[in-house]
C-alpha positions, 0 to 999 in steps of 0.5 A, a space after each residue: 467578472 472574476 472575483 476571488 476572496 483569499 484568506 490567510 488564517 495566520 494574520 486573519 487577512 483577506 486578499 482580493 483578486 479581480 479581473 474582467 477576462 478578455 486579455 486577462 489583466 488582473 489586480 490584487 488587493 492586500 496580498 500576504 507574503 506567505 500566500 504568494 505561491 498560492 496567488 501565482 498558482 491561481 493566476 496560472 489556473 485562471 490564465 490571468 496576468 497580474 498587472 497591479 498589486 495594491 496595499 490599502 495601508 502599511 500593514 503591521 500584522 503581516 509582511 506584504 506580498 507586494 515586492 514578491 509579486 512584483 519580482 515574480 510577475 513584473 506587476 506595478 505596486 500601488 499604495 497611497 501617497 502618504 505611505 512610508 514605504 520606500 518605493 512603490 511604482 504608483 502612489 495614489 490620492 483621493 479622487 484617483 482611479 486604479 484601472 486595469 482592463 474592464 475594472 476601475 477602482 475609485 480611490 478614497 482616502 480614509 485615514 484613522 487606522 493609520 495615516 496612510 489608509 485607503 479604501 477602494 470602491 468599485 460599483 456595488 462593493 468597497 474594499 475598506 482595508 482596516 478602516 471599516 471591519 465587519 462589526 468592528 473598526 481598525 484600531 487607532 493606537 499606533 502608526 499615527 492612528 487617529 480616532 477623530 480622522 477614522 470617525 470622519 472616514 467612516 461616517 462622512 465617507 464610507 457610510 455615505 455609500 449606498 446601503 446595499 454596497 458590499 463591504 470587503 475588509 482586509 481582516 476578519 477574526 470571526 469568520 465573516 466574509 462580507 457585509 454591507 454598508 447598511 448592515 454596518 450602520 445598523 449593527 456594528 457596535 462601534 458605530 452606535 455612537 452619538 458623537 465623534 467624542 464618544 467614538 474617540 473615548 470608545 477607541 481609547 479604551 480598547 486596551 488591545 495588545 500590539 500585533 504579534 508581528 508588528 516589530 517585524 512587519 512594519 520595518 519589512 513593509 517599509 522596504 518593499 522597493 525594487 533596488 535600482 542600484 544594480 542597473 547603475 553599476 551596469 551603466 544602465 541608469 541615469 541620475 536625474 541630473 544626467 537625464 536633464 542634460 540629455 534633454 533634447 539630444 537627438 540620440 536619446 529617446 525618453 519613454 514615459 511609462 506612466 499612465 495617462 492619469 499620472 501624466 495629467 496630474 504630475 506633468 510630462 517631459 518635452 519630447 517624451 514618447 508615451 508607452 504605458 508600462 503594462 504594454 511593455 512586453 508587446 512594445 519590445 517584441 518584434 514589430 512592437 513600437 519601441 523595438 521598431 523605433 529603436 531599430 529605425 532611429 538608432 536612438 538610445 531608449 531611456 525609460 522613466 516613470 514616477 519613482 523608477 520602479 517600472 522603468 527599472 523593470 522595463 530596462 530588464 525587459 528590454 535586455 531580455 528582448 535584445 535591446 541591451 543599451 536601454 537605460 532608465 532615470 533613477 528615481 523617476 520624474 520625482 527625482 527629476 523634479 527635485 533636481 529642477 528638471 523642466 516639466 510641461 503642464 499635465 496632459 494625457 
């Protein structure tokens, strides 16, 4: 198991790099834009391939590194389904899992600091974002924060984890790097309350100044999506309505880039070939499944995913592999459903 805790001293942000070796797949939690060069250097040094990048919530104190890492590494971007970010490759919800080879994170919806705050649990540790900090808790006075919701997230979710569970937050301003659930229950001054009302009163009287970068960070972090309009200009993009009209055509092969869990949850399209995005490079290389299918049948490959981000990257990967006629469904299955397209019941 590879685990690295990385620190941005300007914003006091911790980012976390996880991998399990073998094929070298890696994921990162809460990356900071100014540290992207460092992350990429570390990935090269450890011979890792970044597959997924997660933000625990829409940050107000730094600009996220999600978009830059996606552009540099072609990784998938992930946030909670409540996020106000324009486009991320995958939106997760309570009870979902985020997986890479050898690593599985349980998704926990823990609102309160913001209305899109999530924590991610893995075995002996939990990544709490700004919900639970070391000897503190995330403020609740902006971005639809809610002290009552945060109390519930902490006392009825996070503190139900085993006492020995390691707590890795998204921020620390005192130099602490890790705690445990048991420590926080006993020593966190904000958790020594007798009721939710007492907690609400405590949080209402913090009188903290706004984060210095809030006016810059929040708007920037709401616009992290990969712009898909360039592919449309090149004729390599289908609107949802155009894609619906292609359904069943013998000269078109729909390719579903989503993960099995997404297909089970949100449904599938009739006749679509399942080829999860993380394997796109090998599927397009000589002898790869998609390249062989395209060569054998002459069908035009039309990629789709959840919101169009992975499929747009897949089109670019196809061009680089010499398949210049591939296209994608702009806006993904989300746009397809909104246009009234037929969807089969979820399956793996």
